[in-house]
N, C-alpha and C positions, 0 to 999 in steps of 0.2 A: 272414771275418766281414764282412758288409756294413755300410758306414758309414750312420748314420741320415740324413744329408743328402747322400748321394752323387748322387741323381737330381735333375733339374731340378724334377720334380713335387713332391718333398719340400721343396726349398728355397723354391719359390714358395708352397706351402701354409703353411709355417712363417712366412714373412715376411708374407704377407697376413693370417694369423690374428693375429699380434702387432699389426700395424697396425690391425686392426679392434677388438681387445679393449682396447688402451690408451686410445684416445680415448673409448670408451664408459665405462670406469671413471673417467677424469678428468672427463668430463661429468657422470656420476652424482654424484660427490663435490662438484663445484662447484654443481650445481643444488640438492642437498639443503641445503648450507650457506646459499646465498642464500635459499632458501625459508624456512629456519628463522629467518634474520634478519628477513625480511619478515613472517613470522607473529608474531614477538615484537614488532616495531614496530607491527604492526596491532593487537595486543592492547593495547599501551600507548596508541595513538591512540584506540582504542575506550573505554578507561577515562577518558581525559582528556575525551572528548566526553560520556560518561555523567555525569561529575562536573559538567561545564558545564550539562547539561540539568537536573541536580538543583538547581544554583544558580538557574537561570532559573525553574524551577517553584516553588521556595521563595520567590523574590522576588515572583513574580506572585501567589502565594497570600497573602503579607503585604499587598501592595498592594490586592488585592481585598477582603481582610478589613477593612482600614482604611477603604476606601470604603464598605463595607456598614455598619460601625460608625458612621461619620460621618452617613450617611443616616438610620439609625435614631435616633441622638442628636438629630437635627434635627426629628424628628416631633413635632408639637404634643401628641399624645396621651401620649407618654412624658414630655414636659416637664411637662404638667399633673399626671401621676401623681407625678413626683419632687417637684414643688412641694408636694404634700400632706404629704410626709414619712411617709406611712402604708405600712409594708411590705406588708400584704396587697394594697393597691391597686396598688402597683408590681409585685408578683409576678404579678398577673393580667395586666397589660399586658406584662410581660417575657416571660411564657410564650408569648403570641401572636407576639412579634417574634423569639423564639429560633428558632422553626420557619422563619421567613423567612431568617435569616442562616445557619442550619444550623451553629451553633456547639456545641461540647461543653459549654462553660461560658458563662453569661450573667450578669454581675454588674453591679448598679447601686448606686452609693453616693451619699450626699448631699455637700454641700460640705464637711462636717466629716469625711468619710471613713467615716461610719456606713453599714453595709451595709443597703440597703433590699430587695434581692433578690439571691439567689445560687442560680441554677438550674444543676444539674449538678455542684455542688461544695459544700463546707462554706463557712464564712465566708471571704471572699476579699478581704481589704483591699487596696486599691490606692492607691499614693501619687499625689497629683495630678500630672498631666503625665507619667504613665508612658510609657516608651519603647516604641513598637511593636516587636514581635519579641522582647520579653523572655521568659525561660523560667522555669518553676518546676515542681516536682514536687509533685503532690497526689494522695493516695490511690494511690500507686504508679504514677501516670501522669505522663508528661512533657508539659507543656502549654506552648504558645506563645501569649502574650497580646498583645492589641491594646487600648489604652486611649485614649479620646477624651473631651473634656469635653462636658458637656451645658450649652449656653449659652442664655440668654434675652436677647433684644434684638439689635439689629444695630449701632447706633452705638457704644455702650459696653456690650457684652454682659456679663451677670451669670452667673457660674458657679453653676449649680444643683447640679451633681454630676458624676459620671464614669460612663461606660459602658465596661465591660471585657468583651471577647470572648476566649475561650481555645479553642484547637484542639489536640486530642490528637495527638501524634506517636506513633501506635500502629501495630499490625500492618497495619491497613487502609491507613494512609498509606504504610507501607513497600511494600505490594503495589502501590499506584499508582506509586510511584517505580520499582519493579521492572519493571512493564509499560512505563513510559516509557523506561527505559534498557536493557531486555533483559538485566538483570544481577540478581544477588542483592544485597539491600540490608540493612544493619544500621544502626539508629539508637541511638547511645549517648552517654553523658556521663560523663567521668572514669572510664572503664572499666566503667560499669554499662550493660547493654543494656536498652533500653526497648521496642524493636520490631525484628523481624527476619523475613525471609522464609525463613530457614534453620531447621532444627530447634532448639528452644530448649535442647536438651542441649549445643549447641555454644557457648553464650553465654560460657562460661569462657575461650574462646580469644581473646576480644576485649578484651585489656587496652588501656589508653590508649597509643596509639602516636604517636611523634613525627613521622616523615616523612609527607608528604601521600600518597605512594604507597609501598606496601610489599608484602611477600609473606607470606601467612598460611597455615599448614597446618591443614586441617580434615578430620578423620576420615581421616588418612593421605593427603590429596590437597592439592596445592599450589594456592593461589588468589592471583591478582594482585589488588591492592586499590588504590583511590583514595579518599582521605579529603577530605571537603568540610565545612568548619565552617559551622554555621548562624548564627553570630554573630561579631562582631569581638572580643569580650572573651575573655580567657583562661578556659579551663574551660567554654566554650560547648558545647552539644551538637554532635555532628558525625554525618555520614552516611558510612558505608563502602560503597562500590560494589565488589562482588567478582565476578570471573569465573574460572572454573576453567581453569587452564593446560592440563590434560589435554583438556578439551573444545575449547579454542581451538586447540590444536596437533594435534587429531585429524586434520584434513585433511592436515597435514604427514606424519603417520605413514602415512596412506592413500597419499599421493603417493609417499612413500619406498618403500613396499611395491610400488606400481605401477611405479615406476622400476626397482626391483630385478628385478621379473619381466620388465619390458621389456628391461633390460640382459642378463639371462640369455638371453632370446629372441634379442636382437641378437647376442650372442656365439655362440649356437648356429647362427644363420643365417650369421654371418660365417665360422664354421669350415666349414660345408657349402659356402658359396660359394667359400671358399679351396680346398677340395678339388676343386670343379668347375673352378675356374680352372687349378689345377695340372694337371688331366687334359685340359683342352680349351683349349689356348693357340693353337690354329690357327684355320682359317677358320670352323668352326661357331660358335666363341665370338664372332668378329667379326660374323657374320650376326645372331646373337642380340642382341648389343649394339646394332647398327645399328637393328634392329627396335624395341627398347625405347626408344631415343632418339627415334625417329620418333613412336612412340605418345605419349611424354611431351610432345613438342613440339606435336603436332596434336590429341591426345585422340581419335584415330580408333581405336576398339577393333576395327574390322574388318580392321586390318592383320594379316596372317598371315606366318608364317615358312615358307619352302619345306621340303620333306622332306629336302633334303640328298642326299648321295651315299652309296653303300653303304659306303665305307671311312671315313665320318665316325664320330666317337665316338658310341656308342650312347646314352650319358647325355645328350649334347648334343641328339641327335635326340628323346629322351624329353622333355627340357625344352621343346623347341620345340613338340612336340605338346601337352603340358600347358598351355603358355602360350596356344596357340591356343584350346584348350577353355575355359580360364578367361576369355579375352576374349569368347568367344561367350556364355558363361553370364552375364557381367556385362552385356553388351549386351541379352541377352534379359530379364534381371531388370529393367533400367531401363525397357524397353518395357512389361513387365507391370506394374511399379509405377506408371508414368504412367497406364496404362489403368485400373488399379484406383482410383487417386485420382480420375480423371475420373468413373468410374462411381459412386463413392461420393458425390461432390458432386452428381451428377445425381440419384441416388436420394434424398438428403436434400431437394434442391430439389423433386423431384416429389412427395414425401410432403407437404411443407409446402403447396405450391400445391394439391394435390388436396384436402387438408383445408380450406383456406381458400376454395376455389372451390365445393366441394360444398354447404356450408351455405347460402350465398347463392342458389345455383341451386335448392335445395329450397324456399326461401322465395319466390323468383320463381315457381316452378312452382305453389305453392299460391295465390299472388296471381292468376295467370292463370286458374286454375280459378274463382276468385271472379268475375273479369271475364266469363268465358264463361257463367256461370250466368244463366239467364233470371230476370228479376225481381229482380236484384241492386239493393239500395237505393243511392241516390247516396252516402250516407256510406260504405258498404262499398266502392264503386268508388274513392272518394277514398283510403280507407285502403289498398286494394290497390295503387293507383298510387303512393302514398307509399312503401309497402314495396318495390316494384320499384325506385323511384328510389334509395332508401337502399342497397339491396343492389347495384345497379349501381355506385354510388359506392364501395361496399366492394370490389367486384371491381377497380375502377379503381385503388384504393389498393394492392391486392395486386400488380397488374401494375406500378404505379409504383415500389413498393419494390424489386421484383426488377430493374427496369430501372435504377433509381438505383444499386443496388449493383453491377450488372454493367458499366455503361458508364463510360467515363472522365469525370472531372469537369473542366469548363473553368471556371477561376476568373477573375472580372473584379473587380478590387479598386477600390473607391471609398471616399472618406471617409464614415464612419458615426458617428452619435452612439450610443455603447453604451447609455446609459440609455434613450433612446427605443426602441432596438431591443429591449431587455429588456422594456420595458412592452408593446410591440406583440406580442412573442412570447407573453407571459403572457396577454394579452387573447385572442389567437387560440386558445390551448390550453384556456383555461378558459371559453370561450363555451358557454353551456348547462349548465355544471356546477352541480350542486345542492349547496349547503352548503360549497363549496370556493372560497376566495378567494386572492388573491395578496398577499404582503407584500414590499415592496421595500426593499432596502438598497443604495442606489446611491451610488457615490463621485463627488462633483462633480469630482474631479481627472481622472477618466476621461472626458475631454470628447470625444475623437475616436479612432477607430481606422480604419486603411485596410485593408479586407477586402472580401470578397464579401457584401454585406448580405443578399441573399436566401437564400444557402446557409447562412449563420450563423443567420439567423432560423429556417429550417426545422429546423436542429439543436436550437435552443433550444425551439422548439415541441414537438419530440419529447420532450425531457427534461422539460418542464413537464407534458406529457400523461402521461408515466409516473408522475410524482409525484402528479398528480391521481388516476390509477387506483389508486395505492397507498393514498391516503387514503380514496377511496370504497370500496375493498375492505375496509379495516379497519373502516370505519363499518358496512358491511353485515354484517360478522361479529359486530357487537355490541360491539367494543372501542372505547374512547374514543381519539380521535386529534385532534391539532390540525388545524383545518379551514383551514389556510393553507399555501400553498406559498411559501417564501422564494426570491426571485430577487434576485441582487445583482451588482454590478460593483465592481471595485477596480483601481486603478492601482498596480502593484508598483514597488518601488525600481529594478528592472532596466529599467523602461520598458514592460514587457509589460502587457497588460490581462487581468484574470481575470474570468470570468463564473462564477456558481455557481447551482445550483438545489438546494434542500434541502427535505425534507419530514420529517414525523414519523409516517410510516405504518408498515407492517409490516417494512420493511427487506428485505434479501436474505440468504438462508441462506449461511453461510460456504462450504459445498460448491459453491454456484452462483456465487459471486463471481468466481472466475478465468475463468468462461466467458461473462460477460455481454456481452462485445464480439465473441463468435464469431458468425458467420453462422448463421442458422436456430436459434439457441438462444433459448428463451423459457420462462418459467414461467407464462405466461397461458394460459387455455383457448383464446383466439383470438390471432391475430397470426402474422406470418411469421417473427418472430425476427430481422428485419433492421434494426429501428429503431436500436439502439445501434451496430450494425456500420456503418450508413450514417453515423451521427453521427460515429463515429471517423474514417471515411474522409474526411468533409467537413472535420473539424478538422485532420487531418493535411495535407489538400490546401491548407488556409489557412496552413500553417506552424506550427500550434500543437500542443498536447497536451491529452488528456482523461483524467481519472481518476475513479474512483468509490469512495467510502467508504461502508460500511454498518454500522449498528448493529442487529443482528437484534432485531426487536420494537420498535424506537424510531426507525426512519427511515433515510434514506440521503441522501448529498450527492454531487453530480456537479460537478466543476470543469473549466473550459476555460480554458487560457492561450493567448493569441495575441500575436504581435508587434504593436506599435503601428503599424508601417509595413510595407508589403509591396511587392514589385516592381511597377512599373507595367505590365509586359508580362504577357500572359495566360500561364497555365501549366496544364498538364493533369496530373491525377492518375489513375493507373490502379489 
């Protein structure tokens, strides 16, 4: 009876198989554990960040509400109405101001606490000097109130009454927090749920919970939660930010499955390679190993393995031939892929240029016919010449766009005043625009930036022109739109300078937003689609970043961030 490991081939096969399988199994176990730990830590960090965003948003909301209430309380019209002590008069004035501050409840009381107007609620008595951010439940709603005094006089002001604004912490507020944090949100107080982005049938699961972070089971699914109190006093309302552990750990399961498949594949390949090693431990194996090492070191896929000799192992010879065929196929595929990519880019460029060149040529051709016609009036000649001039300029812009995108950029950095540059770019882009103006929001701290002024100006002109086109397009379609493009500068805490251009035009469709910086992509009837691509290339050459945010139907905002200083030597961007 033959022993299992009597031959060298069997012993080599068994040893190499074990050596291959054990590291794969150990690596799989180690990676899955580390990834699980990282995923759990990332989930915790995400909840902490979400809770921080909720706190910031709530604090900003209270501050904004207090400022609005103070502004309204200081209006002479409201003071005069409160001084009359006549509820109908106060209610009429309060109705107008309630729309301005967009509050759910608008309450005005006199100095004695008598309610003069209570819009959006029943009688709403407020103690003088009420604390901003106080909470109360009214008609089943959880309201957060802001109270300010209505004062008359400046030196020794007289208290005429109090103005109280209340904002509902309802489902709409929960939806905004959910969009801000990317999580499910529940707003509750002492175990009672007032707002939620989850089905209301799950409200019973949210009893008052002690720890700030907890784990809650909902509909058979575990959710990690972070709790944020909306007030310092005990029993204050709180916000629960929840994220499904199953969803958060889904990439882990996917990775674990992928690693398992990869491990099985690696084991299978290892066993096969072990068998091959056991059978080919002589010269053919050495030749194959040498060839693979050379290819790995040089990347030369044209390296081939010789046919070997007749007494060489047939499997080794087959591997050598297959290896040569594989390298030939990969090399051919690389050549074909490179050719297809160049042809595709050339095709897109040809289509864009053909479209942009054909229309001006047709207009020029029509203008030349007018010039050749006998008896053409001087006015017709001037108009035809003007058409030819404008279309030649249009052709020059098309060629210029293509050249700007294709050729390397040479940057010459000099000190520049960001505010002056922003004003100059806006004036150039809006020259001749009808009904569209510029509104500036310039930071006086952004006094200087070292960059290429002309290239940055060209990028800003392009962005302002896009905003102008959006506003004019919305105006032509009959929709109301703000007739001003906002151009601003800001010095960031990091020392970088931010430029932005914002409009309230039609915005960009969500499906088009990922492609706006791609070459030849445009949603306009005319244009090469290179404007934003050139702008991004310019900004990156200047060492900065550019991003675009859009609100479909209500406008778009483009931001450019640049370092305040740049190298004094010239640099090229390809």
